N, C-alpha and C positions, 0 to 999 in steps of 0.2 A: 589592421584588420586581422581576424583570427582565421587560421586554416581549418578545413574540415577535420574532424567531425563536430567541432565545437558549436558553431553558430551558422546561420544561413550564408550561402555564398552565391555569387551571380550564376544563374542557371542558363543564361543566354550566350555565354562566351564559349562554351565547350571545354573550358579549361578543367572543369571538375567532373566531366562525364566519365561514366564507367568505360573501361577499355579492356576488352577481351573476356575470357571465361576463366573461372577458378575451378580446377579439378576437384572432384568430389572429396578425395582424401585430404585436401587442404582446407576444407570447410570446418568450422567449429564442430567438435564431436567429443563424446566421452564413450569409451568402450571398455567394459569390465574393469573399472577402477580398482586399484589395489586395496583401497579402504573398504570395499565391499558394499557400497551403496552409492546411489546417485541422488543428490539434492538439487532441485532446480526450482526457480521461482521467477520465470520470465526473464532471467538473466542470460547472458551469453556463456554457454559452456565452452571451454577451451579459449577463454578470452585471451587476446594477444594478437599476434600477427595474423592468424587465421581469421579472427573476427574482423579486423580492419579490411580484409580483402573482400568481404561479402556484405558489409554494412557501413553506413555513415556514422556508426557509433550510437544509434538510437536504441540501444538495449536498455532494459531496466538495470539499475545498479546491482552490485553483487551482494548487497546487505542482507536481503531476506534469505537467500540461499546460504550465506555465511552463518546467519543465526540458526537456521535449521541444522546445519552441520554441527555447530557448537552444542546444540541441545541433544542431538543424536549421540554425540561422543561423550556427553556428560554422564552417561550410565552404560553399564556393560550389556544389559538386556532391555529390550523394549517389548511392550504388548500393545493391544489396541488402545487401551486407556492412556498410556504414556504418549502415543503418537497423536491422539486427539489433543492432549495437553500442549504438544508442540504447535499444532495448528492454531490453538487459542492464545499462544504467547504474544504478549503486547510489548515485549522488549524490542530492542533494535540495535543491530551492529552499527547502524548509521548514528544513532544517539551516542553509543559508546565512543565512536570515533570523533564526534564533533561537539560533545558537551563542554569540553575544555574551551573551545572558542567562545561559546556562549558565556561561560563563567568569566572569562577574561573581559568580554565586552561589558557585562553588567558591573564588574568591578571598576573598569575604566570610566563608566558612567556615574560612579559614586553610589551605586545601588548595591551596597555590600550585603544586605539581608537577602536580597533576591539571588545574588551570586552564591551565597552560602547555601541557600535552599536548593539551588540547582546542583551544586557540588555534592550535597548529601543525598540527593534523589536516587532512588533505586532504578531509575530510568525505565519504569514500567508505565505505559500510557493507559492507565486505568481510568474509569469514568470519574472518580473523585479527585484525580490528580490535578492540582493547579500548576505544578511544574511542567506537565505535558503541554498545557495551554501556553505557558510562558515561553517554553523553548520553541514550539512550532510557530507561535506568533512572531517571535524574534526572527526565526529563519525566513518566514514569509516576507516580513518587512525588509530584511536584509537583502533578499533576492530582488525585491521590487526596487529598492534604492540603488543597488548596484546596476540593475538593468537600465534604470533611468540615467545613471551616470554614463554607462557605456553608449547608449543610444542618444544621449543628449536630450533626454526627456520625451523622445518620440515613442518609446515602448517598442516591443518586439519579442521574438522568440528567445527565451533565456532559460534553459534547463538547469536543474540543480547541479549537474556535473561541472558546469562552467564556474559556478560559485565555489564548489569544492576545490577546484584547481586554483582558484584565486586565493582561497584561505590557506592552501597548503603549499605556497611557494611561488605563486604568480602564474600568469597565463602566457602563452606564446605571443610574440609581438609587443612585449613590454606593457601589456594591459594588466595593471595590478589593482587590487582592492584598496581604495583610499582608507587610511586608518580610522578616519572619523565616521565612516559609514556603519560599521558594526555597533559603535557607541550610540549613534543616532537611532538605529533600529532597536537597541536595548531600551532607550528612554521611551520610545513609542510603544514598545511591547509591555512596559511596566504598567500601563493602564489596565491591562487584563490579568494582572498577577493573582487576583483572588477568584478568578472564574474557573470552576471545575471543568475538566476536559469534556465530560458528558453534556455539559451545557453549551460549550463553545464549538462542539464537533458533533453534528447530527446528520443523519442520513434520510434521504427521500427515496422511496421505492416508486419509480415511475411506471406508468401504464399508458399505452398509446391513446386510450380513451379518457384518461384523467383530465385532459385539457378541453374536452368537448363541453361547451357551455351548458350549464344546468345538469346535464346527464352525468358528467364526470364528478361533480361535487355531491350530487344527491346519492349516487350509488357508491361513492368512495372507491374508485378503481385503484388509486394509489394510497400510499401511507407516507407521512412526513413527520419530522420532529422525533426521529428515532435516535436516541443517544448511542454513540459508537465509541468503543474503546479502540486501542491500537492506533496506528499511524501509517503514513505512506511507505515506511520501510519495515514495519512489523510483519511477522509471519501472519498474524491476524490482521491482514492489511485493511486499511481504511484511508482512502486517498481524498484529502480535502481540497476544495477550490475556494477561491475568494482572496481578496486583498487583506483580510483580517477577520477576526471573530465577529459574528458566528460563521464558522466554516460549514460548507455544504459538502457532505461526503458523497462522491459520485461513483467510486469504485469500492468493491469489497468482494469477499468470497461468494461467487455465484452458486457454489455448493461446497459442502464438506463431505468427504467420503473416506472412511477407514475400513480396510479389509484385512481380516486375519485369515490367511489361506488355510490354516489348520482348523479353523472354526468359523466358517463364513456364516453359519446360521445362528451363532451364539455370541459373537463379538463384533465390535465395530459398528458400522451403520452409515447412514446417509442423511443429509438435511439440506433444505433449500431456504433461502431468505424470504420466505413468503408461504407459498403453498403450491399444490398441483393444479389448481383451477385459476383461470384468469377472470372468472365471473364473480364479483364481490359478494353476491348473495349465496354463493356456494359455501358450505361450512369448511371446505378444504382450500379456500382462497388464501387465507393468511394463518392457518393453524400451525404452521411450522416456524413462524417468525420468532415467537418467544423462545422456543427451543434453540433456534439458531443463535439468538442473542446470548443465551446462557451457556452455549457450548455443549448442547446435548445432541445426540444422534438418534435417528429413527431406524430400528433394525429392519433390514430387508432380507428375509430368508429366501433361499433358493429352492429348498425342498418343497415339492408341490403340496404335500399335506400341511406343512406349516403355513404356506401362503394362503391356502384355503381356510385354515382355522383363524387367520387374522383378517380375512376379507370382511369389510363392512359395507361395500357397495361395488357394483359392477357397471361399467359403461360399455354399451354394445354399439359398435359402429356398423351401420347397414347402408348399402348402396340403394339409391332410389330407382 
């Protein structure tokens, strides 16, 4: 069996219980870094011993923050436009790190054309990319097959980081990835080799009233079938669920916001993946969705005169 934080452990024995308190200064933190900026994306800052003291390891991986840092350091100066480009980036440090494993698996499966396509891929998970579909489908099948191997077909919690460690040298306790598993996953994924990512990877905007019989469908409280670029480790994150295509995207940027402190009324902006109203008959219910998809921002000025000049409606809240 594997020790924490890899997979579930017995919670009834007391063996893995927390013991004591961690001083504040030993918790993960970043303070005035020498590089002059902080890039974070739900990952553990100060990853290492400090992280292990306060968590079971359930942080998001470092890949999105790594990609942000790479893009920040790719140029000497940035402005609001270039920072929005970073937020919309569909590349992935995760892909950069693991594309070689996929190429090797497809080659071993005798699928040389697909292996060559993956090797030549720019690793951008854009809507028209069939390589994005191929890689993410292979990874999903690979995780599922290794999970079933580990649990003897019973299924169970099996995060990506366990598979990563298996691919990169083996897991504690002698649990290794059988060499035939990546090849089997490649053969299964090949069925979807011609499917564009925007077809295989779509988002649903849920609403609490969307499931109400008749009312939800008639008024269209939610939206479905929205093609999504990016992937689970892209800066422009889109986290798919499902055992294979079509994947349902359940996570994504709940907002995008870029602020230029030197020009807050003229640069940057804000956008939501829908609109400001939860009532579908309201014209502002989904009027930001297309802009959100295309990477556009809606300017939110702070100066009162500019706010008043852009006002198209006013909502007044009164107590009864």
